mmCIF file of the N, C-alpha and C atoms, coordinates in Angstrom:
data_MODEL
# 
_entry.id   MODEL 
# 
loop_
_atom_site.group_PDB 
_atom_site.id 
_atom_site.type_symbol 
_atom_site.label_atom_id 
_atom_site.label_alt_id 
_atom_site.label_comp_id 
_atom_site.label_asym_id 
_atom_site.label_entity_id 
_atom_site.label_seq_id 
_atom_site.pdbx_PDB_ins_code 
_atom_site.Cartn_x 
_atom_site.Cartn_y 
_atom_site.Cartn_z 
_atom_site.occupancy 
_atom_site.B_iso_or_equiv 
_atom_site.pdbx_formal_charge 
_atom_site.auth_seq_id 
_atom_site.auth_comp_id 
_atom_site.auth_asym_id 
_atom_site.auth_atom_id 
_atom_site.pdbx_PDB_model_num 
ATOM 1   N N  . UNK A 1 1  ? 76.490  39.702 150.381 1.00 0.00 ? 1  UNK A N  1 
ATOM 2   C CA . UNK A 1 1  ? 77.757  40.349 150.633 1.00 0.00 ? 1  UNK A CA 1 
ATOM 3   C C  . UNK A 1 1  ? 78.019  40.362 152.144 1.00 0.00 ? 1  UNK A C  1 
ATOM 4   N N  . UNK A 1 2  ? 79.230  40.088 152.516 1.00 0.00 ? 2  UNK A N  1 
ATOM 5   C CA . UNK A 1 2  ? 79.620  40.025 153.921 1.00 0.00 ? 2  UNK A CA 1 
ATOM 6   C C  . UNK A 1 2  ? 80.053  41.420 154.380 1.00 0.00 ? 2  UNK A C  1 
ATOM 7   N N  . UNK A 1 3  ? 79.545  41.844 155.526 1.00 0.00 ? 3  UNK A N  1 
ATOM 8   C CA . UNK A 1 3  ? 79.905  43.151 156.081 1.00 0.00 ? 3  UNK A CA 1 
ATOM 9   C C  . UNK A 1 3  ? 81.271  43.074 156.743 1.00 0.00 ? 3  UNK A C  1 
ATOM 10  N N  . UNK A 1 4  ? 81.978  44.190 156.728 1.00 0.00 ? 4  UNK A N  1 
ATOM 11  C CA . UNK A 1 4  ? 83.307  44.251 157.337 1.00 0.00 ? 4  UNK A CA 1 
ATOM 12  C C  . UNK A 1 4  ? 83.258  43.893 158.819 1.00 0.00 ? 4  UNK A C  1 
ATOM 13  N N  . UNK A 1 5  ? 82.191  44.267 159.499 1.00 0.00 ? 5  UNK A N  1 
ATOM 14  C CA . UNK A 1 5  ? 82.058  43.948 160.918 1.00 0.00 ? 5  UNK A CA 1 
ATOM 15  C C  . UNK A 1 5  ? 81.998  42.434 161.127 1.00 0.00 ? 5  UNK A C  1 
ATOM 16  N N  . UNK A 1 6  ? 81.361  41.712 160.193 1.00 0.00 ? 6  UNK A N  1 
ATOM 17  C CA . UNK A 1 6  ? 81.281  40.255 160.299 1.00 0.00 ? 6  UNK A CA 1 
ATOM 18  C C  . UNK A 1 6  ? 82.649  39.619 160.109 1.00 0.00 ? 6  UNK A C  1 
ATOM 19  N N  . UNK A 1 7  ? 83.412  40.151 159.170 1.00 0.00 ? 7  UNK A N  1 
ATOM 20  C CA . UNK A 1 7  ? 84.761  39.629 158.926 1.00 0.00 ? 7  UNK A CA 1 
ATOM 21  C C  . UNK A 1 7  ? 85.636  39.861 160.147 1.00 0.00 ? 7  UNK A C  1 
ATOM 22  N N  . UNK A 1 8  ? 85.562  41.053 160.695 1.00 0.00 ? 8  UNK A N  1 
ATOM 23  C CA . UNK A 1 8  ? 86.370  41.371 161.882 1.00 0.00 ? 8  UNK A CA 1 
ATOM 24  C C  . UNK A 1 8  ? 85.963  40.493 163.061 1.00 0.00 ? 8  UNK A C  1 
ATOM 25  N N  . UNK A 1 9  ? 84.666  40.258 163.219 1.00 0.00 ? 9  UNK A N  1 
ATOM 26  C CA . UNK A 1 9  ? 84.172  39.449 164.340 1.00 0.00 ? 9  UNK A CA 1 
ATOM 27  C C  . UNK A 1 9  ? 84.698  38.022 164.289 1.00 0.00 ? 9  UNK A C  1 
ATOM 28  N N  . UNK A 1 10 ? 85.009  37.524 163.099 1.00 0.00 ? 10 UNK A N  1 
ATOM 29  C CA . UNK A 1 10 ? 85.502  36.153 162.945 1.00 0.00 ? 10 UNK A CA 1 
ATOM 30  C C  . UNK A 1 10 ? 86.999  36.034 163.198 1.00 0.00 ? 10 UNK A C  1 
ATOM 31  N N  . UNK A 1 11 ? 87.688  37.157 163.340 1.00 0.00 ? 11 UNK A N  1 
ATOM 32  C CA . UNK A 1 11 ? 89.135  37.149 163.501 1.00 0.00 ? 11 UNK A CA 1 
ATOM 33  C C  . UNK A 1 11 ? 89.526  37.033 164.973 1.00 0.00 ? 11 UNK A C  1 
ATOM 34  N N  . UNK A 1 12 ? 90.773  36.573 165.220 1.00 0.00 ? 12 UNK A N  1 
ATOM 35  C CA . UNK A 1 12 ? 91.266  36.581 166.608 1.00 0.00 ? 12 UNK A CA 1 
ATOM 36  C C  . UNK A 1 12 ? 91.230  38.008 167.162 1.00 0.00 ? 12 UNK A C  1 
ATOM 37  N N  . UNK A 1 13 ? 91.079  38.132 168.461 1.00 0.00 ? 13 UNK A N  1 
ATOM 38  C CA . UNK A 1 13 ? 90.947  39.425 169.128 1.00 0.00 ? 13 UNK A CA 1 
ATOM 39  C C  . UNK A 1 13 ? 92.058  40.397 168.744 1.00 0.00 ? 13 UNK A C  1 
ATOM 40  N N  . UNK A 1 14 ? 93.308  39.915 168.661 1.00 0.00 ? 14 UNK A N  1 
ATOM 41  C CA . UNK A 1 14 ? 94.437  40.799 168.338 1.00 0.00 ? 14 UNK A CA 1 
ATOM 42  C C  . UNK A 1 14 ? 94.310  41.360 166.929 1.00 0.00 ? 14 UNK A C  1 
ATOM 43  N N  . UNK A 1 15 ? 93.876  40.523 165.989 1.00 0.00 ? 15 UNK A N  1 
ATOM 44  C CA . UNK A 1 15 ? 93.715  40.955 164.607 1.00 0.00 ? 15 UNK A CA 1 
ATOM 45  C C  . UNK A 1 15 ? 92.571  41.958 164.506 1.00 0.00 ? 15 UNK A C  1 
ATOM 46  N N  . UNK A 1 16 ? 91.473  41.684 165.194 1.00 0.00 ? 16 UNK A N  1 
ATOM 47  C CA . UNK A 1 16 ? 90.324  42.591 165.180 1.00 0.00 ? 16 UNK A CA 1 
ATOM 48  C C  . UNK A 1 16 ? 90.704  43.944 165.769 1.00 0.00 ? 16 UNK A C  1 
ATOM 49  N N  . UNK A 1 17 ? 91.432  43.946 166.869 1.00 0.00 ? 17 UNK A N  1 
ATOM 50  C CA . UNK A 1 17 ? 91.851  45.198 167.499 1.00 0.00 ? 17 UNK A CA 1 
ATOM 51  C C  . UNK A 1 17 ? 92.747  46.003 166.556 1.00 0.00 ? 17 UNK A C  1 
ATOM 52  N N  . UNK A 1 18 ? 93.712  45.317 165.920 1.00 0.00 ? 18 UNK A N  1 
ATOM 53  C CA . UNK A 1 18 ? 94.623  46.001 165.002 1.00 0.00 ? 18 UNK A CA 1 
ATOM 54  C C  . UNK A 1 18 ? 93.864  46.590 163.813 1.00 0.00 ? 18 UNK A C  1 
ATOM 55  N N  . UNK A 1 19 ? 92.905  45.845 163.287 1.00 0.00 ? 19 UNK A N  1 
ATOM 56  C CA . UNK A 1 19 ? 92.106  46.328 162.151 1.00 0.00 ? 19 UNK A CA 1 
ATOM 57  C C  . UNK A 1 19 ? 91.281  47.547 162.542 1.00 0.00 ? 19 UNK A C  1 
ATOM 58  N N  . UNK A 1 20 ? 90.691  47.528 163.718 1.00 0.00 ? 20 UNK A N  1 
ATOM 59  C CA . UNK A 1 20 ? 89.899  48.664 164.190 1.00 0.00 ? 20 UNK A CA 1 
ATOM 60  C C  . UNK A 1 20 ? 90.775  49.897 164.408 1.00 0.00 ? 20 UNK A C  1 
ATOM 61  N N  . UNK A 1 21 ? 91.985  49.688 164.917 1.00 0.00 ? 21 UNK A N  1 
ATOM 62  C CA . UNK A 1 21 ? 92.897  50.806 165.143 1.00 0.00 ? 21 UNK A CA 1 
ATOM 63  C C  . UNK A 1 21 ? 93.329  51.431 163.814 1.00 0.00 ? 21 UNK A C  1 
ATOM 64  N N  . UNK A 1 22 ? 93.642  50.589 162.835 1.00 0.00 ? 22 UNK A N  1 
ATOM 65  C CA . UNK A 1 22 ? 94.033  51.088 161.509 1.00 0.00 ? 22 UNK A CA 1 
ATOM 66  C C  . UNK A 1 22 ? 92.881  51.864 160.888 1.00 0.00 ? 22 UNK A C  1 
ATOM 67  N N  . UNK A 1 23 ? 91.681  51.307 160.950 1.00 0.00 ? 23 UNK A N  1 
ATOM 68  C CA . UNK A 1 23 ? 90.511  51.974 160.372 1.00 0.00 ? 23 UNK A CA 1 
ATOM 69  C C  . UNK A 1 23 ? 90.240  53.306 161.063 1.00 0.00 ? 23 UNK A C  1 
ATOM 70  N N  . UNK A 1 24 ? 90.388  53.352 162.375 1.00 0.00 ? 24 UNK A N  1 
ATOM 71  C CA . UNK A 1 24 ? 90.160  54.585 163.121 1.00 0.00 ? 24 UNK A CA 1 
ATOM 72  C C  . UNK A 1 24 ? 91.147  55.665 162.703 1.00 0.00 ? 24 UNK A C  1 
ATOM 73  N N  . UNK A 1 25 ? 92.405  55.296 162.547 1.00 0.00 ? 25 UNK A N  1 
ATOM 74  C CA . UNK A 1 25 ? 93.426  56.261 162.130 1.00 0.00 ? 25 UNK A CA 1 
ATOM 75  C C  . UNK A 1 25 ? 93.177  56.741 160.706 1.00 0.00 ? 25 UNK A C  1 
ATOM 76  N N  . UNK A 1 26 ? 92.763  55.842 159.825 1.00 0.00 ? 26 UNK A N  1 
ATOM 77  C CA . UNK A 1 26 ? 92.477  56.243 158.449 1.00 0.00 ? 26 UNK A CA 1 
ATOM 78  C C  . UNK A 1 26 ? 91.292  57.197 158.403 1.00 0.00 ? 26 UNK A C  1 
ATOM 79  N N  . UNK A 1 27 ? 90.299  56.953 159.236 1.00 0.00 ? 27 UNK A N  1 
ATOM 80  C CA . UNK A 1 27 ? 89.134  57.836 159.288 1.00 0.00 ? 27 UNK A CA 1 
ATOM 81  C C  . UNK A 1 27 ? 89.524  59.222 159.801 1.00 0.00 ? 27 UNK A C  1 
ATOM 82  N N  . UNK A 1 28 ? 90.386  59.278 160.800 1.00 0.00 ? 28 UNK A N  1 
ATOM 83  C CA . UNK A 1 28 ? 90.875  60.561 161.299 1.00 0.00 ? 28 UNK A CA 1 
ATOM 84  C C  . UNK A 1 28 ? 91.595  61.310 160.183 1.00 0.00 ? 28 UNK A C  1 
ATOM 85  N N  . UNK A 1 29 ? 92.457  60.615 159.444 1.00 0.00 ? 29 UNK A N  1 
ATOM 86  C CA . UNK A 1 29 ? 93.199  61.254 158.359 1.00 0.00 ? 29 UNK A CA 1 
ATOM 87  C C  . UNK A 1 29 ? 92.250  61.768 157.271 1.00 0.00 ? 29 UNK A C  1 
ATOM 88  N N  . UNK A 1 30 ? 91.262  60.973 156.908 1.00 0.00 ? 30 UNK A N  1 
ATOM 89  C CA . UNK A 1 30 ? 90.296  61.406 155.898 1.00 0.00 ? 30 UNK A CA 1 
ATOM 90  C C  . UNK A 1 30 ? 89.525  62.646 156.351 1.00 0.00 ? 30 UNK A C  1 
ATOM 91  N N  . UNK A 1 31 ? 89.109  62.648 157.601 1.00 0.00 ? 31 UNK A N  1 
ATOM 92  C CA . UNK A 1 31 ? 88.360  63.799 158.112 1.00 0.00 ? 31 UNK A CA 1 
ATOM 93  C C  . UNK A 1 31 ? 89.230  65.046 158.190 1.00 0.00 ? 31 UNK A C  1 
ATOM 94  N N  . UNK A 1 32 ? 90.502  64.875 158.529 1.00 0.00 ? 32 UNK A N  1 
ATOM 95  C CA . UNK A 1 32 ? 91.415  66.018 158.534 1.00 0.00 ? 32 UNK A CA 1 
ATOM 96  C C  . UNK A 1 32 ? 91.602  66.561 157.120 1.00 0.00 ? 32 UNK A C  1 
ATOM 97  N N  . UNK A 1 33 ? 91.735  65.665 156.145 1.00 0.00 ? 33 UNK A N  1 
ATOM 98  C CA . UNK A 1 33 ? 91.883  66.091 154.757 1.00 0.00 ? 33 UNK A CA 1 
ATOM 99  C C  . UNK A 1 33 ? 90.631  66.827 154.276 1.00 0.00 ? 33 UNK A C  1 
ATOM 100 N N  . UNK A 1 34 ? 89.454  66.333 154.643 1.00 0.00 ? 34 UNK A N  1 
ATOM 101 C CA . UNK A 1 34 ? 88.210  67.010 154.294 1.00 0.00 ? 34 UNK A CA 1 
ATOM 102 C C  . UNK A 1 34 ? 88.138  68.393 154.932 1.00 0.00 ? 34 UNK A C  1 
ATOM 103 N N  . UNK A 1 35 ? 88.562  68.484 156.183 1.00 0.00 ? 35 UNK A N  1 
ATOM 104 C CA . UNK A 1 35 ? 88.555  69.766 156.886 1.00 0.00 ? 35 UNK A CA 1 
ATOM 105 C C  . UNK A 1 35 ? 89.491  70.754 156.192 1.00 0.00 ? 35 UNK A C  1 
ATOM 106 N N  . UNK A 1 36 ? 90.683  70.309 155.843 1.00 0.00 ? 36 UNK A N  1 
ATOM 107 C CA . UNK A 1 36 ? 91.628  71.195 155.155 1.00 0.00 ? 36 UNK A CA 1 
ATOM 108 C C  . UNK A 1 36 ? 91.057  71.677 153.831 1.00 0.00 ? 36 UNK A C  1 
ATOM 109 N N  . UNK A 1 37 ? 90.376  70.798 153.131 1.00 0.00 ? 37 UNK A N  1 
ATOM 110 C CA . UNK A 1 37 ? 89.765  71.176 151.857 1.00 0.00 ? 37 UNK A CA 1 
ATOM 111 C C  . UNK A 1 37 ? 88.676  72.224 152.079 1.00 0.00 ? 37 UNK A C  1 
ATOM 112 N N  . UNK A 1 38 ? 87.845  72.015 153.106 1.00 0.00 ? 38 UNK A N  1 
ATOM 113 C CA . UNK A 1 38 ? 86.758  72.951 153.391 1.00 0.00 ? 38 UNK A CA 1 
ATOM 114 C C  . UNK A 1 38 ? 87.249  74.336 153.784 1.00 0.00 ? 38 UNK A C  1 
ATOM 115 N N  . UNK A 1 39 ? 88.400  74.396 154.435 1.00 0.00 ? 39 UNK A N  1 
ATOM 116 C CA . UNK A 1 39 ? 88.897  75.709 154.860 1.00 0.00 ? 39 UNK A CA 1 
ATOM 117 C C  . UNK A 1 39 ? 89.814  76.336 153.813 1.00 0.00 ? 39 UNK A C  1 
ATOM 118 N N  . UNK A 1 40 ? 89.961  75.661 152.672 1.00 0.00 ? 40 UNK A N  1 
ATOM 119 C CA . UNK A 1 40 ? 90.729  76.238 151.571 1.00 0.00 ? 40 UNK A CA 1 
ATOM 120 C C  . UNK A 1 40 ? 92.224  76.055 151.679 1.00 0.00 ? 40 UNK A C  1 
ATOM 121 N N  . UNK A 1 41 ? 92.687  75.079 152.438 1.00 0.00 ? 41 UNK A N  1 
ATOM 122 C CA . UNK A 1 41 ? 94.121  74.827 152.565 1.00 0.00 ? 41 UNK A CA 1 
ATOM 123 C C  . UNK A 1 41 ? 94.647  74.210 151.268 1.00 0.00 ? 41 UNK A C  1 
ATOM 124 N N  . UNK A 1 42 ? 95.922  74.296 151.063 1.00 0.00 ? 42 UNK A N  1 
ATOM 125 C CA . UNK A 1 42 ? 96.583  73.726 149.892 1.00 0.00 ? 42 UNK A CA 1 
ATOM 126 C C  . UNK A 1 42 ? 96.314  72.223 149.848 1.00 0.00 ? 42 UNK A C  1 
ATOM 127 N N  . UNK A 1 43 ? 95.771  71.738 148.731 1.00 0.00 ? 43 UNK A N  1 
ATOM 128 C CA . UNK A 1 43 ? 95.401  70.328 148.622 1.00 0.00 ? 43 UNK A CA 1 
ATOM 129 C C  . UNK A 1 43 ? 96.612  69.395 148.617 1.00 0.00 ? 43 UNK A C  1 
ATOM 130 N N  . UNK A 1 44 ? 97.792  69.931 148.368 1.00 0.00 ? 44 UNK A N  1 
ATOM 131 C CA . UNK A 1 44 ? 98.992  69.084 148.363 1.00 0.00 ? 44 UNK A CA 1 
ATOM 132 C C  . UNK A 1 44 ? 99.566  68.893 149.764 1.00 0.00 ? 44 UNK A C  1 
ATOM 133 N N  . UNK A 1 45 ? 98.979  69.573 150.761 1.00 0.00 ? 45 UNK A N  1 
ATOM 134 C CA . UNK A 1 45 ? 99.461  69.456 152.134 1.00 0.00 ? 45 UNK A CA 1 
ATOM 135 C C  . UNK A 1 45 ? 99.306  68.025 152.620 1.00 0.00 ? 45 UNK A C  1 
ATOM 136 N N  . UNK A 1 46 ? 100.364 67.471 153.180 1.00 0.00 ? 46 UNK A N  1 
ATOM 137 C CA . UNK A 1 46 ? 100.347 66.109 153.701 1.00 0.00 ? 46 UNK A CA 1 
ATOM 138 C C  . UNK A 1 46 ? 100.223 66.134 155.220 1.00 0.00 ? 46 UNK A C  1 
ATOM 139 N N  . UNK A 1 47 ? 99.304  65.347 155.734 1.00 0.00 ? 47 UNK A N  1 
ATOM 140 C CA . UNK A 1 47 ? 99.101  65.260 157.175 1.00 0.00 ? 47 UNK A CA 1 
ATOM 141 C C  . UNK A 1 47 ? 100.079 64.227 157.722 1.00 0.00 ? 47 UNK A C  1 
ATOM 142 N N  . UNK A 1 48 ? 100.887 64.653 158.644 1.00 0.00 ? 48 UNK A N  1 
ATOM 143 C CA . UNK A 1 48 ? 101.920 63.800 159.234 1.00 0.00 ? 48 UNK A CA 1 
ATOM 144 C C  . UNK A 1 48 ? 101.292 62.658 160.017 1.00 0.00 ? 48 UNK A C  1 
ATOM 145 N N  . UNK A 1 49 ? 101.860 61.467 159.914 1.00 0.00 ? 49 UNK A N  1 
ATOM 146 C CA . UNK A 1 49 ? 101.321 60.310 160.631 1.00 0.00 ? 49 UNK A CA 1 
ATOM 147 C C  . UNK A 1 49 ? 101.403 60.504 162.140 1.00 0.00 ? 49 UNK A C  1 
ATOM 148 N N  . UNK A 1 50 ? 102.367 61.289 162.609 1.00 0.00 ? 50 UNK A N  1 
ATOM 149 C CA . UNK A 1 50 ? 102.468 61.567 164.043 1.00 0.00 ? 50 UNK A CA 1 
ATOM 150 C C  . UNK A 1 50 ? 101.260 62.371 164.518 1.00 0.00 ? 50 UNK A C  1 
ATOM 151 N N  . UNK A 1 51 ? 100.756 63.249 163.657 1.00 0.00 ? 51 UNK A N  1 
ATOM 152 C CA . UNK A 1 51 ? 99.562  64.034 163.989 1.00 0.00 ? 51 UNK A CA 1 
ATOM 153 C C  . UNK A 1 51 ? 98.365  63.114 164.141 1.00 0.00 ? 51 UNK A C  1 
ATOM 154 N N  . UNK A 1 52 ? 98.204  62.207 163.186 1.00 0.00 ? 52 UNK A N  1 
ATOM 155 C CA . UNK A 1 52 ? 97.090  61.257 163.224 1.00 0.00 ? 52 UNK A CA 1 
ATOM 156 C C  . UNK A 1 52 ? 97.210  60.359 164.450 1.00 0.00 ? 52 UNK A C  1 
ATOM 157 N N  . UNK A 1 53 ? 98.425  59.855 164.701 1.00 0.00 ? 53 UNK A N  1 
ATOM 158 C CA . UNK A 1 53 ? 98.635  58.986 165.861 1.00 0.00 ? 53 UNK A CA 1 
ATOM 159 C C  . UNK A 1 53 ? 98.328  59.713 167.164 1.00 0.00 ? 53 UNK A C  1 
ATOM 160 N N  . UNK A 1 54 ? 98.746  60.976 167.260 1.00 0.00 ? 54 UNK A N  1 
ATOM 161 C CA . UNK A 1 54 ? 98.490  61.756 168.466 1.00 0.00 ? 54 UNK A CA 1 
ATOM 162 C C  . UNK A 1 54 ? 97.006  61.996 168.686 1.00 0.00 ? 54 UNK A C  1 
ATOM 163 N N  . UNK A 1 55 ? 96.296  62.328 167.618 1.00 0.00 ? 55 UNK A N  1 
ATOM 164 C CA . UNK A 1 55 ? 94.849  62.533 167.739 1.00 0.00 ? 55 UNK A CA 1 
ATOM 165 C C  . UNK A 1 55 ? 94.145  61.228 168.100 1.00 0.00 ? 55 UNK A C  1 
ATOM 166 N N  . UNK A 1 56 ? 94.615  60.131 167.535 1.00 0.00 ? 56 UNK A N  1 
ATOM 167 C CA . UNK A 1 56 ? 94.016  58.821 167.844 1.00 0.00 ? 56 UNK A CA 1 
ATOM 168 C C  . UNK A 1 56 ? 94.226  58.484 169.315 1.00 0.00 ? 56 UNK A C  1 
ATOM 169 N N  . UNK A 1 57 ? 95.428  58.723 169.808 1.00 0.00 ? 57 UNK A N  1 
ATOM 170 C CA . UNK A 1 57 ? 95.719  58.446 171.218 1.00 0.00 ? 57 UNK A CA 1 
ATOM 171 C C  . UNK A 1 57 ? 94.870  59.333 172.129 1.00 0.00 ? 57 UNK A C  1 
ATOM 172 N N  . UNK A 1 58 ? 94.747  60.604 171.780 1.00 0.00 ? 58 UNK A N  1 
ATOM 173 C CA . UNK A 1 58 ? 93.922  61.516 172.568 1.00 0.00 ? 58 UNK A CA 1 
ATOM 174 C C  . UNK A 1 58 ? 92.461  61.071 172.557 1.00 0.00 ? 58 UNK A C  1 
ATOM 175 N N  . UNK A 1 59 ? 91.983  60.626 171.389 1.00 0.00 ? 59 UNK A N  1 
ATOM 176 C CA . UNK A 1 59 ? 90.618  60.122 171.275 1.00 0.00 ? 59 UNK A CA 1 
ATOM 177 C C  . UNK A 1 59 ? 90.403  58.940 172.221 1.00 0.00 ? 59 UNK A C  1 
ATOM 178 N N  . UNK A 1 60 ? 91.363  58.017 172.251 1.00 0.00 ? 60 UNK A N  1 
ATOM 179 C CA . UNK A 1 60 ? 91.242  56.852 173.131 1.00 0.00 ? 60 UNK A CA 1 
ATOM 180 C C  . UNK A 1 60 ? 91.201  57.263 174.598 1.00 0.00 ? 60 UNK A C  1 
ATOM 181 N N  . UNK A 1 61 ? 92.027  58.234 174.967 1.00 0.00 ? 61 UNK A N  1 
ATOM 182 C CA . UNK A 1 61 ? 92.062  58.700 176.350 1.00 0.00 ? 61 UNK A CA 1 
ATOM 183 C C  . UNK A 1 61 ? 90.729  59.324 176.727 1.00 0.00 ? 61 UNK A C  1 
ATOM 184 N N  . UNK A 1 62 ? 90.222  60.186 175.862 1.00 0.00 ? 62 UNK A N  1 
ATOM 185 C CA . UNK A 1 62 ? 88.952  60.861 176.130 1.00 0.00 ? 62 UNK A CA 1 
ATOM 186 C C  . UNK A 1 62 ? 87.812  59.849 176.210 1.00 0.00 ? 62 UNK A C  1 
ATOM 187 N N  . UNK A 1 63 ? 87.783  58.898 175.271 1.00 0.00 ? 63 UNK A N  1 
ATOM 188 C CA . UNK A 1 63 ? 86.716  57.901 175.264 1.00 0.00 ? 63 UNK A CA 1 
ATOM 189 C C  . UNK A 1 63 ? 86.800  56.953 176.455 1.00 0.00 ? 63 UNK A C  1 
ATOM 190 N N  . UNK A 1 64 ? 88.009  56.689 176.949 1.00 0.00 ? 64 UNK A N  1 
ATOM 191 C CA . UNK A 1 64 ? 88.140  55.807 178.107 1.00 0.00 ? 64 UNK A CA 1 
ATOM 192 C C  . UNK A 1 64 ? 87.514  56.430 179.348 1.00 0.00 ? 64 UNK A C  1 
ATOM 193 N N  . UNK A 1 65 ? 87.408  57.769 179.349 1.00 0.00 ? 65 UNK A N  1 
ATOM 194 C CA . UNK A 1 65 ? 86.763  58.465 180.446 1.00 0.00 ? 65 UNK A CA 1 
ATOM 195 C C  . UNK A 1 65 ? 85.289  58.739 180.178 1.00 0.00 ? 65 UNK A C  1 
ATOM 196 N N  . UNK A 1 66 ? 84.776  58.163 179.074 1.00 0.00 ? 66 UNK A N  1 
ATOM 197 C CA . UNK A 1 66 ? 83.364  58.331 178.753 1.00 0.00 ? 66 UNK A CA 1 
ATOM 198 C C  . UNK A 1 66 ? 83.045  59.559 177.917 1.00 0.00 ? 66 UNK A C  1 
ATOM 199 N N  . UNK A 1 67 ? 84.078  60.259 177.463 1.00 0.00 ? 67 UNK A N  1 
ATOM 200 C CA . UNK A 1 67 ? 83.853  61.477 176.686 1.00 0.00 ? 67 UNK A CA 1 
ATOM 201 C C  . UNK A 1 67 ? 83.923  61.250 175.189 1.00 0.00 ? 67 UNK A C  1 
ATOM 202 N N  . UNK A 1 68 ? 83.741  62.336 174.467 1.00 0.00 ? 68 UNK A N  1 
ATOM 203 C CA . UNK A 1 68 ? 83.840  62.335 173.009 1.00 0.00 ? 68 UNK A CA 1 
ATOM 204 C C  . UNK A 1 68 ? 84.757  63.477 172.602 1.00 0.00 ? 68 UNK A C  1 
ATOM 205 N N  . UNK A 1 69 ? 85.565  63.240 171.594 1.00 0.00 ? 69 UNK A N  1 
ATOM 206 C CA . UNK A 1 69 ? 86.519  64.244 171.124 1.00 0.00 ? 69 UNK A CA 1 
ATOM 207 C C  . UNK A 1 69 ? 86.041  64.829 169.798 1.00 0.00 ? 69 UNK A C  1 
ATOM 208 N N  . UNK A 1 70 ? 86.050  66.162 169.719 1.00 0.00 ? 70 UNK A N  1 
ATOM 209 C CA . UNK A 1 70 ? 85.664  66.875 168.501 1.00 0.00 ? 70 UNK A CA 1 
ATOM 210 C C  . UNK A 1 70 ? 86.765  67.865 168.149 1.00 0.00 ? 70 UNK A C  1 
ATOM 211 N N  . UNK A 1 71 ? 86.969  68.066 166.859 1.00 0.00 ? 71 UNK A N  1 
ATOM 212 C CA . UNK A 1 71 ? 87.905  69.078 166.381 1.00 0.00 ? 71 UNK A CA 1 
ATOM 213 C C  . UNK A 1 71 ? 87.075  70.158 165.705 1.00 0.00 ? 71 UNK A C  1 
ATOM 214 N N  . UNK A 1 72 ? 87.248  71.394 166.164 1.00 0.00 ? 72 UNK A N  1 
ATOM 215 C CA . UNK A 1 72 ? 86.432  72.508 165.674 1.00 0.00 ? 72 UNK A CA 1 
ATOM 216 C C  . UNK A 1 72 ? 87.349  73.673 165.339 1.00 0.00 ? 72 UNK A C  1 
ATOM 217 N N  . UNK A 1 73 ? 87.123  74.272 164.166 1.00 0.00 ? 73 UNK A N  1 
ATOM 218 C CA . UNK A 1 73 ? 87.934  75.392 163.709 1.00 0.00 ? 73 UNK A CA 1 
ATOM 219 C C  . UNK A 1 73 ? 87.021  76.587 163.442 1.00 0.00 ? 73 UNK A C  1 
ATOM 220 N N  . UNK A 1 74 ? 87.340  77.719 164.046 1.00 0.00 ? 74 UNK A N  1 
ATOM 221 C CA . UNK A 1 74 ? 86.649  78.980 163.782 1.00 0.00 ? 74 UNK A CA 1 
ATOM 222 C C  . UNK A 1 74 ? 87.584  79.844 162.945 1.00 0.00 ? 74 UNK A C  1 
ATOM 223 N N  . UNK A 1 75 ? 87.142  80.217 161.760 1.00 0.00 ? 75 UNK A N  1 
ATOM 224 C CA . UNK A 1 75 ? 87.973  81.027 160.881 1.00 0.00 ? 75 UNK A CA 1 
ATOM 225 C C  . UNK A 1 75 ? 87.659  82.508 161.041 1.00 0.00 ? 75 UNK A C  1 
ATOM 226 N N  . UNK A 1 76 ? 88.595  83.339 160.583 1.00 0.00 ? 76 UNK A N  1 
ATOM 227 C CA . UNK A 1 76 ? 88.438  84.794 160.725 1.00 0.00 ? 76 UNK A CA 1 
ATOM 228 C C  . UNK A 1 76 ? 87.264  85.336 159.916 1.00 0.00 ? 76 UNK A C  1 
ATOM 229 N N  . UNK A 1 77 ? 86.811  84.586 158.909 1.00 0.00 ? 77 UNK A N  1 
ATOM 230 C CA . UNK A 1 77 ? 85.652  85.034 158.122 1.00 0.00 ? 77 UNK A CA 1 
ATOM 231 C C  . UNK A 1 77 ? 84.320  84.720 158.796 1.00 0.00 ? 77 UNK A C  1 
ATOM 232 N N  . UNK A 1 78 ? 84.388  84.138 159.995 1.00 0.00 ? 78 UNK A N  1 
ATOM 233 C CA . UNK A 1 78 ? 83.179  83.813 160.743 1.00 0.00 ? 78 UNK A CA 1 
ATOM 234 C C  . UNK A 1 78 ? 82.629  82.412 160.494 1.00 0.00 ? 78 UNK A C  1 
ATOM 235 N N  . UNK A 1 79 ? 83.272  81.686 159.578 1.00 0.00 ? 79 UNK A N  1 
ATOM 236 C CA . UNK A 1 79 ? 82.798  80.312 159.313 1.00 0.00 ? 79 UNK A CA 1 
ATOM 237 C C  . UNK A 1 79 ? 83.341  79.363 160.374 1.00 0.00 ? 79 UNK A C  1 
ATOM 238 N N  . UNK A 1 80 ? 82.609  78.280 160.552 1.00 0.00 ? 80 UNK A N  1 
ATOM 239 C CA . UNK A 1 80 ? 82.966  77.272 161.551 1.00 0.00 ? 80 UNK A CA 1 
ATOM 240 C C  . UNK A 1 80 ? 83.017  75.917 160.857 1.00 0.00 ? 80 UNK A C  1 
ATOM 241 N N  . UNK A 1 81 ? 84.029  75.132 161.162 1.00 0.00 ? 81 UNK A N  1 
ATOM 242 C CA . UNK A 1 81 ? 84.196  73.810 160.560 1.00 0.00 ? 81 UNK A CA 1 
ATOM 243 C C  . UNK A 1 81 ? 84.673  72.852 161.646 1.00 0.00 ? 81 UNK A C  1 
ATOM 244 N N  . UNK A 1 82 ? 84.195  71.621 161.585 1.00 0.00 ? 82 UNK A N  1 
ATOM 245 C CA . UNK A 1 82 ? 84.650  70.654 162.562 1.00 0.00 ? 82 UNK A CA 1 
ATOM 246 C C  . UNK A 1 82 ? 84.021  69.296 162.355 1.00 0.00 ? 82 UNK A C  1 
ATOM 247 N N  . UNK A 1 83 ? 84.448  68.365 163.178 1.00 0.00 ? 83 UNK A N  1 
ATOM 248 C CA . UNK A 1 83 ? 83.945  67.004 163.107 1.00 0.00 ? 83 UNK A CA 1 
ATOM 249 C C  . UNK A 1 83 ? 84.290  66.275 164.399 1.00 0.00 ? 83 UNK A C  1 
ATOM 250 N N  . UNK A 1 84 ? 83.565  65.192 164.642 1.00 0.00 ? 84 UNK A N  1 
ATOM 251 C CA . UNK A 1 84 ? 83.859  64.321 165.769 1.00 0.00 ? 84 UNK A CA 1 
ATOM 252 C C  . UNK A 1 84 ? 84.903  63.307 165.363 1.00 0.00 ? 84 UNK A C  1 
ATOM 253 N N  . UNK A 1 85 ? 85.813  63.040 166.256 1.00 0.00 ? 85 UNK A N  1 
ATOM 254 C CA . UNK A 1 85 ? 86.843  62.039 165.959 1.00 0.00 ? 85 UNK A CA 1 
ATOM 255 C C  . UNK A 1 85 ? 86.380  60.660 166.342 1.00 0.00 ? 85 UNK A C  1 
# 
């Protein structure tokens, strides 16, 4: 079986970059959905694509400076939830 990284590596640079950007945004959306589920938010809530795009852009800015971006939520019940973007 061929790994996704191998397929991407065989593609032109522009295609590989676009695929990585799409995958990164989808991963952000999935993690946000998991976070909402963990904190008991309404499962029908839809995460706006502008939110995902903004977080992705912020992630790129932070990473370009050598940092890492994390989203962390502290709830009033004392529980803590979060993930790295």
